[in-house]
Residue, then its C-alpha position, 0 to 999 in steps of 0.5 A: m188460538k195458541k195452546k196454553t202450556s202449564i207450569k207443571s208440564q214445563l217443569t216436567w219437560l225441564l226435568i226431562y231436558c235438564w236431568i234425565v236426558p243428560v243422564l241418559a246421554i252421559s250413560a250412552v257416552c260412557v258405554m261407548y267410551i268403555q266399549t272403545a277402551v275395552k276393545d282397544r285393550a283387548e286388541g293390545n292384549i291380543r297383539s302382545g299375547a299372541t306374539y308371545a305365544a308364537q315365540m314360545s311355540s317356535q322355541k318348543l318346535e325348534s327345541a324338538i327339531q334340535q333334539m331330533r337332529d342330535v339323534i342324527y349327529e351323535g351317531a349312536v343310532a347309526k353305530h347300533y345299526k351297523e354293529q348289531q346283527d341281532q334285531n332284538a338287540l338293535t331294537a333295544a338299543v334304538r329304543g334306549e336312545l329314543l327314551r333317553k332323548f324324548g321319553l321324559q318330555k311332555e311335548y312328545l307323544f311318540a318317537g320312532i325310527f324305521f330303517s331303509a332296509d325294512p321301512g315297514r318295521m318301526i322301532y318306537e318309544s312312547p309313554y302311551g303305548g302303541a295307540y299313536l303309532d298305529a294312527y301314524l302307520k295308518d294315516a301318515h307313514a306312506q306320506v312320510v316315506s314318499a316325501l323324503g328323497e335319498e339326499d334330503n337333509t332337512t326337517h319336515l313338518l307334517v299335519s295329518g288330521r289332528s296330528l302333528y309330526l316332525y320327520q327327517n332322514l337318518l344320514d351316515n356322517r361319513d358318506l351322507s347316505r340314508y340308512g333310515v328315517i326318524v319320526i316324532q309326533l308332537d303333542p299340540a296342546a303342550v307345544f302351543d299351550a301359550f295360545t290357550s292361555l291368552d287374555p282375553a281367551a281365544d275362541y279359535v286358533l288357526l296355525s299355519l305350519d309350513g303352509q299346512p293349516y292346523w286348528l288348535g282346539s275346536e274348529p269353527t263351523e262358520g264358513p268365513l272363518r274357515q276360508f282364511e288363507f295365510p299370506t306367503a310373505r312375512q307379516e307382522m301382527k295385524v289386528g282386525a275384525l270379522r263377523g263378531y270376532i277380533t282377529g290377530t294374524a301374523v306370519q314369521k319365517e323360521q329357519n326350517y319352516d314357516f309359522g303363521y297363526r291367527v287368533y279369533v277372540s269373540d267381541r262379547i268381552v266388549s259387549e259384556r263390559a258395556y253391559m256391566v256399565l249399562v247395568l251400573a248406569l241402570v242402578l245409578a238411574c234407580v237411585v237418581l230417579p227417585l231423588l229427581g222425583v223428590g226434587f220435582y215434587r219439592i219444586y212443584k210444591n214450592i213453585a208450581g203449586p203456588i203459581d196454580a193457586l195464584v192463577v185460580a185466585t186471579e181467575k176468581i178476581e176476574n169473575e168479580q170475586w174481589d175477596a179471593t185470598i190464598p192460604f200460605t205457610s212458607d216465607n220464601e219468594f212465593g210466600r211473599l208474593i202470595r202475601s202481597f196478592n192477598s193484600m192487593s185483593a183486600r185493597i181491591k175489595y176495599l176500593f170497590d166498596y169505597a167507590y160504591k159508597e162514594e158514588l152513593a154519597a155523590s148521588e145523595s149530594r146531587l139530589m140535595m143540591l137539586q133540592s136546595q138549588m132553588n134558594p141560592q138562585f132566588m138569593k142571587n136574583t134578589l141580590g141582582l135586584i138590590n144591586w140595581k136599586a143601589r145603583l139607581a140610588g147612587n150608592e156605589e159602596i153598597s153596589k160593590m159589596i153586593e157584587a162581591l157577594d154575588n161573585l162568592l155566591d156564583a162560586s159556591l153554585d159551581r155551574s161548570q162543575q169543574r174540580s179545578i180552576p185557574l189560580r187567577q179565578e180563585l184569587c178573584y173569589t178570594r178578593s171578593y171575600l176580602f172586600i166584604i171582610g175589609e168593609r167590616f174591619g175597616r183599617r183594623l185589617t191590613l192585607e198584603e199580597h206577594i204573588d208570582e204572576s207567572l203562576l196565575s194560570c196554574p190550576v188549583p181546586r175551587l174555593i181552596i184559598q177563601p176558607l184559609i182566609e176565613n180561618a185566619v180572620v175568624h181564629g186569628i184576627e177577630p179575637v184581637s180585633a186587628g191584624t195583618i193577613e199576608i197572601c204569599i204564592g210562589k214555587m217551593e220544592g218544585k210545587l205550587a205553594i200558597e201561604i196565608i199568614n196572620d199576626g193575630n191570635i197566637l197558636s197555643d200548645e193546646d191548639l197543637r194537641r187538638i190538631r193532633a187529635i183531629l188528624s188522628e181520626d179517619y175520614g170515614a169516622l168523622t161526624d157531619k159536623q166535623r166534615r163541614l169545618g172549613l180548614k178540615n174540609v180543605y185538608e180532606r179535599i187536597r188529600l183526596m184530589y192529590g194524594d201524597a203529592g199534596a199537603l196542608t200544614l199549619q204551624r207557628t212561626a218563630d215570631g209567633r205568627t200563624c202560617t197556613r201553607i198549601q203545597i200542590p203539584f203544578a199538574p191538574p189533580e186528575a193527573q195525580p196518582p191515588a192515595k197508596d192505602g185504603r184510608l184517607p192519607g193524612a198530613r204529617e202529624g201536628e202540621a194541620n189544624d182546623r181552627 
C-alpha cells in the first residue's frame, strides 16, 4: 500500500527544497567564489609585492657595493696606507674614511679594513661598538681571507649564520696590486625591509644571495619548506602552493651576484575571508530562517490548515455524518471552498432527509394502492360486463363509451408501473377522454389536432396530456358552454412541445395573480387538496422528473385564447439531471396556473 504524504510534510519539504537548500547552495557558491577571488587577489599581490621588494633590495645591495668600490677607486685609503708611518695616525685616517662613507647609513652594522701586511688587525667603524666585529672575526674572517685571490677585483657576498657580509680586495690603482681587504656587514632588516611589508604579509622569506640561502626573519620548522633549492637560471616570478602556503619564487641575475627570493604566505587569509563570509551567511540565515518560519506558519494556516479541516470533514461525511461543517473566517480561495463544502454538506443532508421522506410517502402510497386496488378492478370487471350486454343489445354508441372509459381506467391502474410511455400511447388515452367529453358536449365542442407524426415514439410522462385537456374543458369550455380545443405537438427550442389551446373563458388578471400565489408555495408546504389539483400535479411531476430541463407554462395569447404548453427533452426522464437546489424547482413566475 502506498504511503500517504500529508500536505504539512509536503509544505515542509517544499520549504526545504525551495528556500533552505537554495540559500545554503548560494552561500556555498559565494564562499567558494570569495575563496577563489581572495586567493587570486593574494597571488596577484604576492606577484607584484615580491617583485617590488626584490627591486628595492637589489638597489640597496647595488648601492652598498658601489659605495664600497668608491672607497677603493677614490684612493684615499691607499694614500694613507703609503704615507702614514704611524699606526695610530693610519687607524684614525682609515676610520675617518669609513665613517664618512658608511657611518650615517642604517644599512651598515660595521665597516672594516685590514691590510695584507697584518691581516689579523682590523680597522673598523661601527655605531654599535665592537660586538659585530667580534662576531665577524670569530665566524667569517678566516673564510674571507682564504676566499680572495691576489688579483681578484670582484665584490663578494658572504652569508654566515644570520649575518650578511660584502667584501672585496683593496687594489692599488697604479699597479693593481692588493694591499688590503674592505669588509662591510649589512643589516638584513634594513636592506630587505620591503619583504617584511608585503600585503599580504609573508610568513617566511627565503633569499638566495649568490647561491647562499638566507632566511629573512624566522625560519620554518617544516622539512618541505626548508628543502627548497633555487634554480640556477633566471626565472620570472612564479606563484604556486605548498602545504598550506601560497608561494612566490623568482631568480634574477645581477652584475655582481645572483639574487633569488621565495616568499611563503599562509593560505589562512583565504580561509579567514571565507570564514567571514560564512559568518555573514549564518547571520543572514538567522535573519532569514525566522522569516521563513513565519511564512511557513502563514502558509500552513491558510493552506494546510483548511485542507486538514476539509479532510476531517470529508471523513465524517464518509462515516455518514451528513451535517459535518467547517468554521471559517477568511474570504480567500480556501474560505470560498469551505463555504461551498458547507453548502454541499447541508445539501447532502437535505437530499438524504428528502429521499427518506419520499421513500416513506411512496411506501404509504403503495399501501393505499393495495388497499384501494380492489375497487378499480371491480369497476373494470363491471364495465366489461356492461359492455358485453350493450353489444348483445346492439347499442354500439354505449359500447364505445364504455371502451373509452375502460381505456382511461386501465391507464389509471398503471399495471406496468412505467414513469414514461410513448407519445402514441398517451394520445390514445387522451382521445378516449375526448370521446367521452365529445359525447357530452356534442357539436358545441370542436377538436383540432396538429401533430408531428415523427414524434409519436418520443417518451412522455403517463397521463400528462389528459389533465391539460380536462383543465381546458372545465375552466375554459364549460363556463361558456362551447368552444374549440387545439392539440399542437412539435419541436420547439430543441425540445418536445405540447400545446393545448382553447378559446373558451378568457384568462383574467386576477387569475394571473392567483397563479403567482400558487407557484410561490414550496412543494412540501402544499396541502393535500392542493396536491390533488390536476394542473398543479402535472406541473410538479414535470419538475420532479425533468428538473430545469422541463417546463409548464400557461399564458394568455394576443387573441385572448388560453395556451397551456409543456416543453420536455426528447430523452427519457431517467436520463435528466436532478433539480439544482433542495426544494422543488418552479417555473417562471406567472407562467403556470392551476385552473
